[in-house]
N, C-alpha and C positions, 0 to 999 in steps of 0.2 A: 604412484607411477602413472596411472591412467590420466590423472590431472596434468602432470608434466607433459605427457605425450599430446594431450589435447591442446595445451598452450603452445607447444612447438608447432604442431600442425596448423593452428590458427595463425601464428606468425608467418609461416611459410605461405599460406593462402593469401594473407594480406599483402605480403611482399611481392606476390605475383603480379599485382596491379601496377606498381611503379616499374617493375622490370619489364612488363609487357608494353607499357607506354614508352619506355626508353627504346625498346626494340622497334616499335612503330615509328617513333621519331627518327631513328637512324635510317630506316628504309626510306621514309618520306624525304629525308634530307638529300638523298642521292637523286631523287626525282624532281627536286626544286629547280625552277628557272625564274630568274628575276624578270619583272615586266620591263620591256623596252619602251623608250619614248616613241610616239607616233611621228613626231617631227623633231629635228635636231635644232635646238635653240638655247640661247643663254638667257636664263631668267635673271631678273634683278633680285639679288639675294641679300637679306639682312642677316648678318652673323651676330647672334645675341649671346653674350658671355656674362653670366652671373658670377660675381667674384666676391669673396670675403677674405681679406688679408692675404692676397696673392701677389705681393709686390715683385717677387722674383719670377714666379711661374707665368704671370701675365705677360711679361716681356717676351719670353720664349714662345708662348702661344701666339701672340700677335705677329711675331716675326715669321712664324710658320704660315699663318693665314695670308699675310701680305705677300708671301713667296708662292702662293697658289698658282697653278696653271689655269687661270681664269681671268677674263678681261677685267682690268682694274676698275673700269667705269661701270661694271655690272655687279659689284658687291660693296656693301657698307658694313662697318663693324660698330656694334653698340656694346659698351661695357657697363654693366651695372655694378658700381662699387657699393656693396651693401654692408652698412654698419662697419666700415673699415676703420682701423686705427693705425694703419701703416701707409705706405706710399703707393698703394695700388692705383688710385685715381690719377695721381701725378704721373706715374710711369706710363699709364695708358694714354694720357693726353700727350705726352712726349712722343708717343708712337704715331700720333696724328689721327686718332680715332675719337668718336664721340663717347663721352663719359657721362653717366647719370648717377649721381651720388644719392644714396637713400639712407636715412637714419630713423630707425623706429625700434625702440627697445622692447616693444611689446609684440609686434608682428615680425618675428625673426624667422629666417630660413630661406632656402633656395626657392621654394614654391611661392612664398610671399613676395620675394623680390621679383620673380618673373611676372606674377600677377599685377604687381604695382606698375611695372614698366609697360606691359601690354595694354593696360587699361588707361594709363595716364599719359602715355607718350605716343599716341597713335599718329600724330602729325609727323613724327620723326621717321616712322617706318612705313607710312602709307604708300610711298612710291615703290615699295618692293612688291615682287610677285610671290616671294617665298621667304620664310625665316627658318634658319637652322640654329639650334641651341647646342652649344658645346661648353664644357667645363673650362675653367681658367688655367688649368695645368696640363693640357693635353697637346698632342702633336698630330694634327690632321695630315693625311697624305696630300701630295701636291694636287691630285685629281679629285680630292674630296668634294669641292664645290661643283665640279663638272658632273659628278655622279648624282649629287643631290638635285641639281638642276635637271639632269636627264630623267630622274624618277618623277619629279613633280611636274615635268612637262607633259607627262601622260595624263590625260583628262580623268582617268580612272583613279588616280592616286592623289589623296589630299594629305596623307601623313606617311612618312617613311622613316625607318630606323636604319642607321648605319651599323657596320660591324665595329664593336669595341674590342680592341686588342691591347696587348702589353708591349711597351716599347723597350723594356729591359729584361727579356726572358733569360738572358745568360748571366744575370747578376747573382744568382744563387738558387738554392733549392726551392725557397718560397716563391720567388718570382717565376721560376720555371713551371712549378705546379699550378700557380694562378694562371699562367699562360695556357697550360693544358686545359684548365677548367673553363677559361674564357672561350677556347676553341669549341668546346662542346655546348656551353651554356649560351654564349653570345652568337654562335653561328649555327651549329647543328640543330639545336633546339629551335632557334628562330626559323631556320629554313624548313625544318620538319613541321613545325606548328603552322607556318603559312601554307605549306603544301597540303596539309590535312584540313585546315579550317578556313583558309583564306585571309587570316589575319595573324600578325605577330604581336609582340609586346614591346612597348617603349622601354628603353633602358636608361633614360635620364641624361644620356650624353650622346651626341651625334644624332639628334632627332631633327627631322625636317618637316615643315608644314606649309601649306598654302597660307598666304597672308590673311585672306578673308576668314579662314578658320580660326586664326589667332585673334583677330579682331572680334569675332563672335564669342569665343570662350574665355579669352584671357588665359590665365592658368589657375583653374578652380580648385586644384588639389594642393594642399599645403602640409601634408604629413611628410615623414622622412622617406616614404615610398611614393612620392607624388606622381612619379612617372607611371607606375603601374595603375594607380587610381585613375589617372587621366585616360589610360588605355581602356579601362573598363567603362568609363563615361562615354568615350567615343564609340565603343562597341554597342552600348545601349542605344546610341543615336544612329546606328547603322553605318558608322565610318570605320573602315578597316585600316589597320596599320600595315603597310608593306615593308618588305625587307630588301635592302640592296647590299649584298656582301662586298661589292666593289667600292662602296663609299667607306673608307677605313679611317678610323681615328684611334690613336694609341695613347695610353696613359702609363706613366712610370710608376711601378709598384714599389712600395717601401720594402726594405730588406730586414730591418731590425725587428726582433720579436715583439717588443713593446708597441711600436707604431703599427705593425701589421695586425696585432691583436685588437688594437683600438679600431682600426679600419674594418676588420671583419665583424667585429661586434656590432658596429652600426649597420653595416649592410644586411647582415643576416637577421639581426634583431628587428630591423624595420620590416623585413620580409615576413617574419613570423607574426608580427603585429597585423600585417595585411591579410595573411591567411586566416587569422582569427576573426578579422573584421568582415572579410568579403566572401568566405566560403559559402555560408548559408544563403546570402543574397544571390550569388551566382547560381547555386543549385535551384533556387526558386525561380530564377529567370529562365533557366533551361527547362524546368518542369512546366512552366506556363507557356513557353514559346516553342519548345522542341527545337530550338536553334542550337546546333552543335557547337557553334563558336563559343557559347557560354561554357559548355562542357570542357572544351579544350582549354579555355582560359582557367577554369577551375583546376584542371589537371596540371597546368603549368605552375599554378600557385601551390598546389598540394604536394607535388613531388618533393620529397626532402632533399636538402643539399647533398652533394655527392659523398661528403665525409660521413654524414649520418647514415646514408644508405650502406656504405661500406661497413659501418659498425653493426647495423641491423643484419646485413648479409652474413657477417662473421658470426654473430650470435645464432642465427637460424641454422647456419651450416654446422656449427658445433653441436647444436641440439639435435640435428637430423641423424647424428651417429646412432642414437638409440632407436631410430625408426627403421622401416624397411627400405629396400633399394629404390622404390618409386619416389619416396620423399627425398632421399639423398640425391637422386637424379634432378629433382626440382631445384634443390639448393645449388647443385653444380651448374644448372642452366642460368641461374642468376649471375654467377661470375662470368660465364661465357658471354652473356648479353652485355655485362658491364665492360668487359674487355673490348668487344666489338664497338660499343658506343664510344669509349675513350679513343680507341685507335682511329675510328672514322672521323672524329673531330680533328685529330692531328693531320690526317691525310688530306682532308678537304681544305684545311687552312695552311697546308704545307709547313707544318711546324718545324723549327730548326732541330738539328740533332740533339742539342743540349736539352731541349724539352723532353724528347723521347727518353734520353738517358736518365734524366731526373725523375721520371715516373717511377723508378725503382725506389725512390725515397717517399712514396705516397704514404706508407704506414706511419712514418715519422710525422707527416703533415696531419694525419688523422689524430695521432696522439696529442699534437700541439693544440688541436681545436677542442679537445675534450674540456679543458678548463674554461675556454671561451664560452662554450654552450652552458656550462655551469654558472658562469658569471652573468650570462644573459638572463637567467631565471631569477637572479637575486637583485640585479640592478634596476633602478627606476628608469622607465622609458621616457625619452624626450624627443621633441621635434626640432630642437634648436640646431642651428647650422654649426656643426663641430668640424673644424678643419683638421685634417690629418697632418701631423708634423712632417715637414718635408726633409729630405736627406740631401746632403751635399754630394 
């Protein structure tokens, strides 16, 4: 019995770390203010879209960009048709944008495609002041380019991350819960991290950079989580990633269980790979420099996904029944923090009523993800660009 109590107490103490960090992030997110431009100007923006077999999605994305509330002579669209076997390149050309086709059966993936373009096609984007990278199947808000321009017009900002949201939160319980998760992970945590450390983390979609930064680095990170790797490289070089919650880009989430499982498996599998790869180097960097940005970056990586936290909180709460009231209060505080954290993300992003209502189905979502995590431990990891099956 003493061993069991020791294990339960150890779990409760360990879980106090992520719970405390979520509470700190929540409080800091309410204190966040985006940096405003010193002067109001329209930068020349290159919109860079890496695409792999996106013949349908690319048409909608280009239509949305071309309808932006931004001077037409101030932005240019570059589509990388990477190892495509469909009509992605043709459809993009028909929309009147520049298309760059790439075929390389060995160097595959989004990171490789971006690096190839940024290093080999400099003459095509050299007239731009800024480059924003978006996925081929997204819907940017009409003022997206205005906000990217406003952020990068500030001389203090060389890299900025937009808010990544969900365009179809009312399509079902999965999309509603992903919308709720995006509101906390892609907004609250971004705002909180920036307020506490002065830097956010790139999310791979809706990123903006000064052109000279892209010319210097290219895209040196080629793993499945190339965005977070690039963030850490910039951090080491003293370049902070800023966050602009008013630059909004939305993606349509899949609704079928099979497609959603495939998508979540890649996203979270890649994140776990990076945690394993980068945790020790980040800790060493913090130890050597005492720069708290590395510690916050480590915390952002190490905090488990929300569904895993719920599983662990449930296990710890059940175990606390055999302990005294102090430990039971600690377990109860985890749930209070989690509720405040979740509710704050929805409040700050003004989530629709459907998202709030579907939060009641969160236990079903957690149960759905258990076999996904089990499969991640058994399947071979890959950096290959795997396209999620789109739904009509």
